C-alpha positions in Angstrom: 0.0 -0.2 -0.1 1.6 3.4 -1.2 1.4 6.2 1.1 -0.3 9.5 -0.3 1.3 12.5 0.2 0.8 14.6 3.4 -1.5 16.9 2.1 -3.7 14.3 0.8 -4.3 12.4 4.3 -7.8 11.6 5.0 -9.5 10.6 8.3 -10.1 6.7 8.4 -7.2 6.0 6.0 -4.8 3.4 6.4 -1.3 4.7 5.5 2.1 3.0 4.9 4.8 5.0 3.6 8.4 6.8 4.0 8.3 10.4 5.5 11.0 12.6 7.0 11.1 13.2 11.0 10.7 16.9 11.1 10.3 16.7 15.0 10.4 14.2 17.7 9.5 14.1 21.2 9.4 11.3 23.8 7.0 11.8 26.5 5.3 9.9 29.2 1.4 8.6 29.5 -0.3 8.6 33.1 1.1 5.1 33.7 4.6 6.1 33.2 5.1 4.3 30.0 6.7 6.3 27.1 5.0 7.4 23.9 6.2 9.2 20.7 5.0 12.8 19.3 6.3 13.3 16.2 5.9 15.5 13.1 6.4 13.9 9.8 6.8 15.5 6.7 7.2 15.4 2.8 7.3 18.0 0.0 3.4 18.6 0.3 3.6 19.5 4.1 3.5 17.9 7.4 1.1 15.9 9.7 1.1 15.4 13.3 2.0 11.9 14.3 1.6 9.6 17.6 2.8 6.4 18.3 1.5 4.9 21.5 2.2 1.3 22.1 5.8 -0.8 21.5 7.5 2.5 22.0 10.6 1.7 24.3 11.9 -0.9 22.0 12.2 1.9 18.9 12.4 5.3 20.2 16.2 5.4 20.4 16.3 3.7 16.9 16.0 7.1 15.0 16.3 10.7 15.4 15.0 14.1 14.1 15.8 14.5 10.2 15.9 10.9 9.8 13.6 9.0 7.3 11.1 6.5 8.8 8.9 3.8 7.1 5.7 3.9 9.1 2.5 2.2 9.1 -0.8 3.4 10.9 -4.1 5.1 10.4 -5.1 8.9 9.9 -7.5 10.1 12.3 -9.2 13.2 13.3 -8.6 14.6 16.7 -9.8 18.3 17.7 -10.9 18.7 14.2 -7.0 18.0 13.0 -5.7 15.4 11.3 -3.6 13.3 13.5 -1.3 9.8 12.4 -1.7 7.1 14.9 1.5 4.9 14.1 1.7 1.5 14.7 4.9 0.4 13.2 8.0 2.2 12.5 11.4 1.6 11.4 14.3 3.6 10.0 15.2 4.0 6.4 19.0 4.6 5.6 19.5 7.7 3.5 20.9 6.0 0.5 17.3 4.9 -0.4 16.1 8.4 -0.4 15.7 11.1 -2.9 15.6 14.3 -1.1 13.2 16.0 -3.3 10.7 14.0 -2.3 10.6 15.1 1.4 11.3 18.9 1.3 8.5 21.4 0.5 9.4 24.0 -2.1 7.7 27.2 -3.6 4.9 26.6 -6.1 6.3 29.5 -8.0 9.1 28.6 -10.6 12.5 29.6 -9.0 14.2 31.1 -12.1 11.0 33.2 -12.5 11.1 34.3 -9.0 14.9 35.3 -9.3 14.5 37.3 -12.6 11.8 39.2 -10.7 14.1 39.8 -8.0 16.7 41.2 -10.0 14.1 43.7 -12.2 13.4 45.0 -8.3 17.4 45.6 -7.6 17.5 47.1 -11.1 15.1 49.5 -10.3 16.7 51.1 -7.6 17.7 54.6 -8.7 19.4 55.7 -5.3 23.4 54.9 -6.4 24.3 54.0 -2.9 21.5 51.5 -2.0 21.8 49.9 -5.6 25.6 49.3 -5.1 25.1 47.9 -1.6 22.5 45.3 -3.1 24.6 44.9 -6.3 27.3 44.0 -3.7 25.5 41.6 -1.5 24.2 39.6 -4.7 27.1 39.4 -6.8 28.3 37.2 -3.8 26.9 33.9 -5.5 27.1 31.8 -2.4 24.7 34.5 -0.6 22.7 34.6 -3.6 22.3 31.1 -3.9 21.1 30.6 -0.1 18.5 33.7 -0.7 17.1 32.1 -3.3 17.0 28.8 -1.6 15.9 29.6 2.3 12.7 29.6 3.9 11.1 32.6 5.2 10.5 31.0 8.8 10.7 27.5 10.3 7.0 27.1 10.5 4.7 30.2 10.6 4.8 31.6 7.3 6.5 30.6 3.8 8.2 27.8 5.6 9.5 26.1 2.2 12.3 26.2 0.1 12.2 29.8 -1.9 9.9 30.8 0.9 12.0 33.9 1.7 12.4 35.0 -1.8 8.4 34.5 -2.2 7.8 36.4 0.9 9.9 39.5 -0.1 8.6 39.5 -3.8 5.0 39.9 -2.1 6.4 42.7 0.2 7.8 44.5 -2.9 4.8 44.7 -4.9 2.9 45.9 -1.7 5.8 48.3 -0.9 5.6 49.8 -4.3 1.8 50.6 -4.0 2.1 52.1 -0.7 5.2 54.3 -1.9 2.7 55.7 -4.4 -0.1 55.8 -1.7 1.6 57.9 0.9 3.3 61.1 -0.2 7.1 61.5 0.7 7.8 57.8 1.0 11.3 57.2 -0.3 10.6 53.8 -2.6 14.1 52.8 -2.9 14.7 53.0 0.8 11.7 51.0 1.5 12.4 48.4 -0.9 15.8 48.0 0.0 14.6 47.5 3.6 12.2 44.8 2.1 14.9 43.0 0.6 17.2 43.1 3.4 15.0 42.7 6.4 15.2 38.8 6.4 18.4 38.6 5.1 20.1 36.7 8.0 17.5 33.9 7.7 19.9 32.6 5.1 22.2 31.6 8.0 19.5 31.6 10.9 17.8 28.6 9.6 18.8 25.1 8.6 17.2 23.6 5.5 19.2 20.9 4.0 16.8 18.5 5.6 13.8 19.6 8.1 13.8 23.3 8.9 15.1 24.4 11.9 17.4 27.0 13.8 21.4 26.7 13.3 23.8 27.4 16.0 24.4 30.8 14.7 20.5 31.2 14.5 20.1 30.6 18.2 23.0 32.5 19.4 22.4 35.7 17.4 18.9 35.9 15.4 18.6 36.9 11.7 18.5 40.8 12.6 22.4 40.5 14.0 23.2 38.1 11.1 21.8 40.5 8.5 23.8 43.6 10.3 26.8 41.7 9.7 26.4 40.3 6.2 25.2 43.9 5.2 28.4 45.5 6.6 31.0 42.7 4.9 29.3 44.2 1.6 29.3 48.0 2.2 30.6 49.7 -0.5 33.1 52.0 -0.1 31.9 55.7 0.7 28.5 54.7 1.8 26.8 57.4 3.7 27.0 56.9 7.5 23.5 58.3 7.9 21.9 56.2 5.0 23.6 53.3 6.6 22.1 53.6 9.8 18.6 54.2 8.5 19.0 50.9 6.3 20.3 49.2 9.9 17.5 50.5 11.8 14.9 49.2 9.3 16.5 45.5 10.2 16.5 46.1 13.7 13.0 47.4 14.1 10.9 45.3 11.4 9.2 43.1 14.0 7.6 46.2 15.3 7.5 45.5 18.8 10.4 44.8 21.7 8.6 42.0 23.1 8.5 40.3 19.6 12.2 40.6 19.3 13.1 43.9 17.6 15.6 45.9 19.7 14.1 49.0 18.4 10.8 50.4 17.4 10.4 51.8 14.0 10.7 55.6 13.9 10.5 56.8 10.6 7.8 56.3 7.7 9.7 53.7 5.8 10.8 51.6 8.8 6.9 51.6 10.1 5.7 50.8 6.7 8.1 47.7 6.8 6.8 46.8 9.7 3.1 46.5 9.1 3.6 44.9 5.4 6.1 42.4 6.7 3.4 41.6 9.4 0.5 41.5 7.2 2.3 39.1 4.5 3.3 36.7 7.3 -0.1 36.5 8.6 -1.9 36.2 5.5 0.2 33.3 4.4 -0.3 31.7 7.8 -4.0 31.9 7.3 -3.9 30.7 3.7 -1.5 27.5 4.7 -3.8 26.9 7.9 -7.0 26.8 5.7 -5.3 24.6 2.9 -3.9 22.1 5.1 -7.4 21.5 7.1 -9.5 22.2 3.9 -10.0 18.2 3.6 -11.1 17.7 7.3 -14.9 18.0 8.1 -16.4 21.2 10.1 -16.2 24.7 9.2 -13.0 25.7 11.5 -9.3 24.8 10.9 -7.5 23.5 13.8 -6.3 25.8 16.6 -2.9 28.0 15.2 -0.7 28.6 18.0 1.2 31.5 16.1 -2.1 33.5 15.8 -4.0 32.3 18.8 -7.2 31.1 16.9 -8.8 28.9 14.6 -9.9 29.9 11.1 -13.2 29.8 9.6 -13.4 28.2 6.2 -15.5 30.9 4.6 -16.3 28.8 1.4 -17.6 25.9 3.4 -19.6 28.3 5.4 -21.3 30.0 2.4 -21.8 26.4 0.9 -23.5 24.9 4.0 -27.6 25.0 4.1 -29.2 27.1 6.9 -30.7 23.5 8.1 -27.2 22.2 8.5 -26.2 25.2 10.2 -29.3 24.9 12.8 -28.3 21.4 13.6 -24.7 22.2 14.7 -23.7 23.9 17.8 -21.8 27.3 17.6 -18.0 26.5 16.7 -15.7 27.7 19.2 -11.7 27.9 19.1 -10.9 27.3 22.6 -7.3 28.2 23.5 -5.3 25.2 25.1 -4.8 25.9 28.6 -1.0 25.8 28.4 -0.8 28.6 25.7 0.5 31.6 27.5 -0.6 34.6 25.9 1.0 37.4 27.7 4.0 39.3 26.4 6.4 37.7 28.7 5.1 34.2 27.7 5.5 35.1 24.0 8.9 36.3 24.2 10.0 33.8 26.5 8.5 30.9 23.9 10.3 32.8 21.2 13.7 33.3 23.2 13.6 29.5 23.5 13.5 28.6 20.0 9.9 28.6 19.3 7.9 30.5 16.7 6.6 33.8 18.1 3.2 33.3 19.5 2.5 36.7 19.1 1.9 36.0 15.3 5.1 38.0 14.1 7.2 35.6 12.3 10.6 35.0 13.6 
């Protein structure tokens, strides 16, 4: 029996196939016996998985980023698909084609890169243009920028996700620069291009997506500043450099979300809000697509944005009689989720995605 892709799994379906282990936790039942909580992935997405029985004999036989062959059943739990594993066996890397397991942008990579190069070419300010040219003439840096995801999990979490996110922001930035008088479009576009530059080293994405040691120590803002400094053209105006650096440091918008500075001039504030909007819209579309095949009008609970989402297409298609027969949907927040700013900042500092809804 061949396993379908993660995105095609349906409740009640018997599943047999090979997956990449994105995360692995060994937990305890109330009886004290261990069970496994896993996230399994392929290029189409990921699925929450649990193994309840016969765990002691296999829990040390594989680790995160290994490939495993599993048998089990897809089930519905709290309106989210969950895969219950009956048997599990590690698969050697030599038997694997990595292209089957890493999610990638649906956009054509060459098309995206050509669009990005056109954005850089459009910069009229000679100093900003020279900075971007210096950065992206570094082929190693450019290759990483084309490949990197934009985040570990919350939004654009696929190969090419960073570039896709930046191009979406560029389109919005050009509109906003024309909408608000006095906005420096070149400065805003440069901030868009550079705000997440450090993601190319903060994240690891050769196998499953996670944080590198450098990312855990410094974070992508500081890494981005260092990369910018290494490629700064001779004679770059110091005040213009400070403006660009401020946009990188302030783009999360709030101190509790990881920005060491608040945005204090118009282009910096615009960058923050555009970045926040694009990441949240990507997150909601991702949640809706992931849960579209499951019954019910609501997605599972999204910890990053602290809510479930209504599938409006299902809602509008539902007859009045069906609505009357069903209780009102609620999106109860898990009791363990800390919604305070301190809890959000602590969770982010410990390596989780920012629970305040801001991409990390």
